[in-house]
C-alpha positions as CSV (number, residue, x, y, z in Angstrom):
1,M,14.8,14.4,19.3
2,R,17.1,16.6,17.2
3,I,17.2,15.7,13.4
4,K,20.8,16.3,12.2
5,N,20.8,14.8,8.7
6,F,17.8,14.7,6.3
7,E,18.4,12.7,3.0
8,T,16.0,11.8,0.2
9,F,16.5,9.4,-2.7
10,L,14.6,8.5,-5.8
11,I,15.0,4.7,-6.2
12,D,13.9,2.9,-9.5
13,L,13.4,-0.8,-9.0
14,P,12.3,-3.2,-11.9
15,A,9.2,-5.3,-11.5
16,I,9.3,-9.1,-12.1
17,R,6.7,-8.7,-14.8
18,P,4.5,-5.9,-16.2
19,H,1.7,-5.0,-13.7
20,R,-1.3,-3.9,-15.7
21,L,-3.7,-1.4,-14.1
22,A,-6.8,0.2,-15.5
23,N,-4.9,3.2,-16.7
24,Q,-1.2,2.3,-16.4
25,V,1.3,-0.6,-16.8
26,V,4.0,-0.7,-14.1
27,T,7.3,-2.1,-15.2
28,T,9.5,-0.1,-12.9
29,Q,8.5,1.1,-9.4
30,T,9.9,4.4,-8.1
31,L,10.4,4.6,-4.3
32,V,11.0,7.9,-2.5
33,I,13.3,7.0,0.4
34,L,13.8,9.3,3.4
35,R,16.7,8.7,5.8
36,L,16.9,10.8,9.0
37,T,19.8,10.8,11.4
38,T,19.5,12.3,14.9
39,S,22.3,14.1,16.7
40,D,22.8,10.9,18.7
41,G,23.3,8.9,15.6
42,V,20.0,7.0,15.5
43,V,18.9,6.4,11.9
44,G,15.2,6.3,10.9
45,V,14.0,5.4,7.4
46,G,10.7,6.1,5.6
47,E,9.3,5.5,2.2
48,A,6.7,7.2,-0.1
49,T,5.6,5.2,-3.1
50,T,2.8,5.8,-5.5
51,I,1.6,3.8,-8.5
52,G,2.4,4.8,-12.0
53,G,3.6,8.3,-11.5
54,L,0.4,10.4,-11.5
55,S,-2.0,7.7,-12.6
56,Y,-3.2,6.9,-9.0
57,G,-3.0,10.1,-7.0
58,V,-1.9,13.7,-7.2
59,E,1.7,13.3,-5.9
60,A,4.4,12.2,-8.4
61,P,7.6,10.7,-7.0
62,E,9.6,13.8,-8.1
63,A,7.1,16.1,-6.4
64,I,7.2,14.0,-3.2
65,K,11.0,14.4,-3.1
66,A,10.7,18.1,-3.7
67,A,8.1,18.6,-1.0
68,L,10.4,16.8,1.5
69,D,13.6,18.6,0.5
70,V,12.3,22.1,0.0
71,Y,9.4,22.5,2.4
72,I,9.5,19.8,5.1
73,R,13.3,19.6,5.7
74,P,13.6,23.3,6.9
75,L,10.8,22.7,9.4
76,I,12.5,20.0,11.4
77,V,16.3,19.9,10.8
78,G,18.3,21.2,13.8
79,L,15.3,21.6,16.1
80,D,14.9,19.6,19.3
81,L,11.3,18.4,18.9
82,P,9.3,15.6,20.5
83,P,7.8,13.4,17.8
84,A,4.2,14.5,18.5
85,V,5.2,18.2,18.2
86,L,7.2,17.5,15.0
87,R,4.2,15.8,13.4
88,K,1.9,18.6,14.4
89,K,4.3,21.3,13.1
90,V,4.4,19.7,9.7
91,A,0.6,19.1,9.6
92,L,-0.1,22.7,10.3
93,Q,2.4,24.2,7.8
94,I,2.1,21.7,4.9
95,M,-1.2,21.3,3.2
96,G,-1.9,17.9,1.5
97,N,1.2,16.0,0.4
98,S,0.1,12.9,2.3
99,L,2.8,10.7,0.7
100,A,5.6,13.0,1.7
101,K,4.1,13.2,5.2
102,S,3.9,9.4,5.3
103,A,7.6,9.1,4.6
104,L,8.4,11.5,7.4
105,D,5.9,9.9,9.8
106,T,7.4,6.4,9.1
107,A,11.0,7.6,9.6
108,V,10.1,9.4,12.8
109,L,8.3,6.3,14.1
110,D,11.4,4.2,13.2
111,I,13.6,6.6,15.2
112,E,11.2,6.8,18.1
113,S,10.8,3.1,18.6
114,K,14.6,2.5,18.2
115,I,15.3,5.0,20.9
116,L,12.8,3.1,23.2
117,N,14.2,-0.3,21.8
118,V,10.8,-1.6,20.9
119,P,9.1,-2.7,17.7
120,A,7.3,0.1,15.9
121,H,3.9,-1.4,16.4
122,L,4.1,-0.9,20.2
123,L,3.9,2.9,19.6
124,L,0.8,2.3,17.4
125,G,-1.1,0.5,20.2
126,G,0.7,-2.8,20.1
127,A,0.2,-5.7,17.7
128,I,-2.8,-8.0,18.3
129,R,-1.6,-10.3,15.5
130,D,2.0,-11.2,14.7
131,R,1.3,-12.1,11.0
132,L,-0.9,-10.8,8.2
133,E,-2.3,-12.9,5.4
134,V,-1.2,-11.5,2.0
135,I,-3.1,-11.8,-1.2
136,W,-1.6,-11.6,-4.7
137,G,-2.4,-9.3,-7.6
138,L,-3.2,-10.9,-10.9
139,A,-2.4,-8.1,-13.4
140,T,-0.9,-9.4,-16.6
141,G,-4.1,-8.7,-18.5
142,N,-4.2,-12.2,-20.0
143,A,-6.4,-14.9,-18.5
144,A,-4.1,-17.8,-19.4
145,R,-1.1,-16.1,-17.8
146,D,-3.1,-15.0,-14.8
147,I,-4.3,-18.6,-14.3
148,E,-0.8,-20.0,-14.6
149,E,0.5,-17.4,-12.1
150,A,-2.3,-18.2,-9.6
151,E,-1.7,-22.0,-10.0
152,E,2.0,-21.4,-9.2
153,M,1.1,-19.4,-6.0
154,L,-1.3,-22.1,-4.9
155,A,1.1,-24.9,-5.5
156,S,3.9,-23.1,-3.6
157,G,1.6,-22.3,-0.7
158,R,2.4,-18.6,-1.0
159,H,-1.1,-17.1,-1.8
160,R,-4.7,-18.4,-1.9
161,H,-6.5,-15.1,-2.4
162,F,-6.2,-13.1,-5.5
163,K,-7.2,-9.6,-6.8
164,I,-7.6,-9.2,-10.5
165,K,-7.0,-5.8,-12.0
166,V,-9.6,-4.8,-14.6
167,G,-10.5,-1.6,-16.5
168,A,-8.0,-1.6,-19.3
169,A,-10.3,-3.6,-21.6
170,S,-14.0,-3.4,-22.2
171,V,-16.3,-4.4,-19.4
172,H,-17.5,-7.4,-21.4
173,D,-13.9,-8.6,-22.0
174,D,-12.8,-7.9,-18.4
175,V,-15.8,-9.9,-17.0
176,A,-15.1,-12.7,-19.4
177,R,-11.4,-12.9,-18.3
178,V,-12.4,-12.9,-14.6
179,A,-15.0,-15.6,-15.1
180,K,-12.4,-17.7,-16.9
181,I,-10.0,-17.4,-14.0
182,A,-12.7,-18.1,-11.5
183,S,-13.7,-21.2,-13.3
184,A,-10.1,-22.5,-13.5
185,L,-9.4,-21.9,-9.8
186,G,-12.8,-23.0,-8.5
187,D,-13.1,-23.2,-4.7
188,R,-9.3,-23.5,-4.2
189,A,-9.0,-19.7,-4.1
190,S,-11.1,-16.5,-3.5
191,L,-11.2,-13.7,-6.0
192,R,-11.8,-9.9,-5.8
193,I,-11.5,-7.3,-8.5
194,D,-10.2,-3.7,-8.7
195,A,-11.5,-1.4,-11.5
196,N,-9.5,1.6,-10.3
197,R,-12.6,3.8,-10.9
198,S,-12.8,3.0,-14.6
199,W,-16.5,2.1,-15.0
200,T,-19.6,4.2,-15.2
201,E,-22.4,3.3,-12.7
202,I,-24.3,1.6,-15.5
203,E,-21.3,-0.5,-16.5
204,A,-20.6,-1.3,-12.9
205,R,-24.1,-2.6,-12.3
206,D,-23.9,-4.9,-15.3
207,A,-20.5,-6.1,-14.4
208,I,-21.2,-6.7,-10.7
209,V,-24.1,-9.0,-11.4
210,R,-22.0,-11.2,-13.7
211,L,-19.0,-11.1,-11.4
212,A,-21.1,-12.2,-8.5
213,D,-22.4,-15.1,-10.6
214,A,-18.8,-16.0,-11.3
215,G,-17.9,-16.2,-7.6
216,V,-16.1,-12.9,-7.1
217,S,-16.3,-11.9,-3.4
218,L,-15.4,-8.2,-3.5
219,V,-15.4,-5.2,-5.9
220,E,-12.9,-2.4,-5.3
221,Q,-13.6,1.2,-6.5
222,P,-15.7,0.4,-9.5
223,V,-16.6,4.0,-10.3
224,D,-14.9,7.4,-10.1
225,T,-14.7,9.5,-7.0
226,D,-17.2,12.2,-6.1
227,P,-17.6,14.5,-3.1
228,D,-20.3,12.6,-1.3
229,G,-19.8,9.1,-2.7
230,S,-23.3,9.1,-4.2
231,A,-22.5,6.6,-7.0
232,L,-20.7,4.3,-4.6
233,R,-23.6,4.6,-2.1
234,R,-26.1,3.5,-4.7
235,L,-24.0,0.6,-5.8
236,T,-23.3,-0.5,-2.2
237,A,-27.0,-0.4,-1.3
238,W,-27.8,-2.6,-4.4
239,S,-24.8,-4.8,-4.8
240,P,-25.1,-8.6,-4.0
241,I,-21.3,-8.5,-3.0
242,P,-19.3,-6.1,-0.9
243,I,-18.0,-2.8,-2.4
244,M,-14.7,-1.3,-1.2
245,A,-13.6,2.3,-1.5
246,D,-10.0,3.1,-2.3
247,E,-9.4,6.3,-4.3
248,S,-12.7,7.7,-2.7
249,V,-11.2,7.5,0.8
250,A,-7.9,9.4,0.9
251,S,-8.4,11.2,4.2
252,A,-10.1,11.0,7.6
253,K,-12.7,13.6,6.4
254,E,-13.5,11.5,3.3
255,A,-13.8,8.4,5.6
256,L,-16.3,10.3,7.8
257,A,-18.4,11.4,4.8
258,L,-18.5,7.9,3.3
259,T,-19.3,6.4,6.7
260,R,-22.1,8.9,7.3
261,H,-23.7,8.0,3.9
262,K,-23.0,4.2,4.2
263,A,-21.4,4.6,0.8
264,C,-19.3,1.4,0.9
265,D,-18.8,-1.8,2.8
266,L,-15.0,-1.5,3.3
267,F,-12.1,1.0,3.3
268,A,-8.8,0.2,1.6
269,L,-6.3,1.4,4.2
270,K,-3.0,2.7,2.8
271,I,-0.5,4.5,5.0
272,G,0.5,6.7,2.0
273,K,-3.0,8.0,1.5
274,F,-3.5,9.1,5.0
275,G,-0.1,10.6,5.9
276,G,1.7,7.7,7.6
277,P,1.2,4.7,10.0
278,S,0.2,7.1,12.8
279,Q,-2.8,8.4,10.8
280,V,-4.1,5.0,9.7
281,R,-5.5,4.5,13.2
282,D,-7.8,7.5,12.8
283,V,-9.4,6.3,9.6
284,A,-9.7,2.7,11.0
285,A,-11.5,4.1,14.1
286,I,-14.0,6.0,11.9
287,A,-14.6,2.8,10.0
288,S,-15.1,0.8,13.1
289,A,-17.5,3.3,14.6
290,G,-19.6,3.3,11.4
291,G,-19.6,-0.4,10.8
292,I,-17.3,-0.3,7.8
293,G,-14.8,-3.1,7.3
294,V,-11.1,-2.5,6.7
295,Y,-8.7,-4.0,4.2
296,G,-4.9,-3.7,4.2
297,G,-4.0,-2.0,0.9
298,T,-0.8,-1.3,-0.9
299,L,0.7,1.3,-3.2
300,L,3.2,-1.3,-4.3
301,E,5.7,-0.1,-1.7
302,G,9.1,-1.7,-1.3
303,T,10.3,-3.3,2.0
304,I,10.3,-0.1,4.1
305,G,6.8,1.0,3.2
306,T,5.5,-2.5,3.4
307,L,6.8,-3.2,6.9
308,A,5.6,0.3,8.1
309,A,2.1,-0.7,6.9
310,A,2.4,-4.1,8.5
311,H,3.2,-2.6,11.9
312,A,0.2,-0.3,11.6
313,F,-2.2,-3.0,10.4
314,A,-1.1,-5.4,13.0
315,A,-2.1,-3.0,15.8
316,L,-5.6,-2.3,14.5
317,P,-8.3,-4.0,16.7
318,D,-10.8,-4.9,13.9
319,P,-10.2,-8.0,11.8
320,F,-9.3,-7.9,8.1
321,P,-12.0,-10.0,6.5
322,F,-10.4,-9.8,3.0
323,H,-6.8,-9.7,4.3
324,T,-4.0,-7.5,3.1
325,E,-2.1,-6.6,-0.1
326,L,1.4,-6.3,1.3
327,F,3.0,-8.1,-1.6
328,G,4.9,-5.1,-3.0
329,P,8.4,-6.5,-2.3
330,L,7.4,-9.7,-4.0
331,L,6.6,-7.8,-7.2
332,L,10.1,-6.2,-7.4
333,K,13.2,-7.9,-8.7
334,D,15.5,-6.5,-6.1
335,D,15.6,-4.6,-2.8
336,I,17.6,-1.8,-1.1
337,T,17.5,-3.4,2.3
338,T,19.8,-5.9,3.9
339,A,16.9,-8.3,4.6
340,S,13.6,-8.5,2.8
341,P,10.3,-9.2,4.6
342,A,9.7,-12.8,5.7
343,Y,6.7,-14.5,4.1
344,E,5.8,-17.7,5.8
345,G,3.0,-19.8,4.2
346,F,0.3,-17.4,3.2
347,D,1.4,-14.7,5.6
348,L,3.8,-11.8,6.1
349,V,5.5,-12.2,9.5
350,L,5.8,-9.1,11.6
351,P,9.4,-8.2,12.5
352,T,10.3,-8.2,16.2
353,D,13.4,-6.0,16.1
354,A,13.4,-2.5,17.4
355,G,11.9,0.1,15.0
356,L,10.5,-1.0,11.7
357,G,12.9,-4.0,11.6
358,V,14.7,-2.9,8.4
359,T,18.1,-1.6,7.5
360,I,19.1,0.0,4.2
361,D,21.8,-1.7,2.1
362,G,24.1,1.2,1.2
363,D,25.5,-0.5,-1.9
364,K,22.1,-1.2,-3.4
365,L,20.8,2.2,-2.5
366,D,23.7,3.7,-4.4
367,F,23.1,1.4,-7.3
368,Y,19.4,2.0,-7.8
369,R,19.3,5.8,-6.9
370,R,18.2,7.8,-9.9
371,D,20.9,10.4,-9.6
372,R,23.7,7.9,-9.9
373,T,25.7,8.8,-13.0
374,T,27.4,5.4,-13.7
375,R,26.3,1.9,-12.8
376,Q,28.2,-1.4,-12.6
377,H,26.3,-4.4,-14.1
378,R,24.5,-6.4,-11.4
379,V,22.2,-9.3,-11.5
380,A,18.9,-8.7,-9.7
381,T,18.2,-11.3,-7.1
382,P,14.9,-12.6,-5.6
383,V,14.1,-10.4,-2.6
384,A,11.6,-12.2,-0.4
385,T,12.4,-14.9,2.1
386,M,10.0,-17.9,2.4
387,S,10.0,-20.2,5.3
């Protein structure tokens, strides 16, 4: 497989509403898009997306693009490399930069499966499920608006499980907001919360007791990261409801350490954290061997990253007891692909076309790319299809 063209783009897409995290408010999501073309004309696409610039992880969108352009591009362009050799070459010569590697891994997977004329999941072990249930993130920061949004999702049959973002307000106010939402929705929906490591261990203990009483079923990353997950471990051993690690598990080595110490009940799997769809299997295997559950996480990717994650999650043997968060495209006002993901009922439907099942819309790519000097006015259109 000889890579002839290697192109990267910073794409800025507006959100349908402000998405409030513990330490950031997302109004525009920046996607780093990679487009590879082989000497035979096969095109593969990848995406690297993070949340809020540098508020989630150590790679900013601009740095991801630079890593791809300056360091990864010279390693692979013009060389005739089997995909496995290409991935190994990059892994050996590029330290860290998991998001940049994820974009490359995704684009190579897209090319590889198109050459073989099979869906991408077949190269990841083969799908054992053809659809993935998707939860919705309630992140307006206002209980009344969150309740209204959840009621709309329930009425339309689009989502029945919700994750509430907390951490921006005091623990008391956050718990009160969650309890109000839980009371309004009752047994018609399940709730989980994500503190994005914003609480101390003492605050987390107080909050978890009250959240459990309110009916919350899962707490994600309540405390900050530490090398051996000691705070998470103590909370997990004590907590009446499951504790999930996200920022604390950003590599297979961290997954092994948390598993060894029984430091959490679940891992949030995200292709960007681990270096791509191919690497998710390694972390999931560690989780399975250690009795840790898995959860399909998101970095609020657009269509390309979302479908890449869907192919990877669909091929994992263990179930997803708390489902997936592959709602990124639904949070964005527009798309840069010719067809957005298909959401049917409560689920995302896995594409059956060769590759990832996605094609870039050249006009939209040109319109939303950051380096475009002039823009014609356009009206953003809803991106997701509902059956």
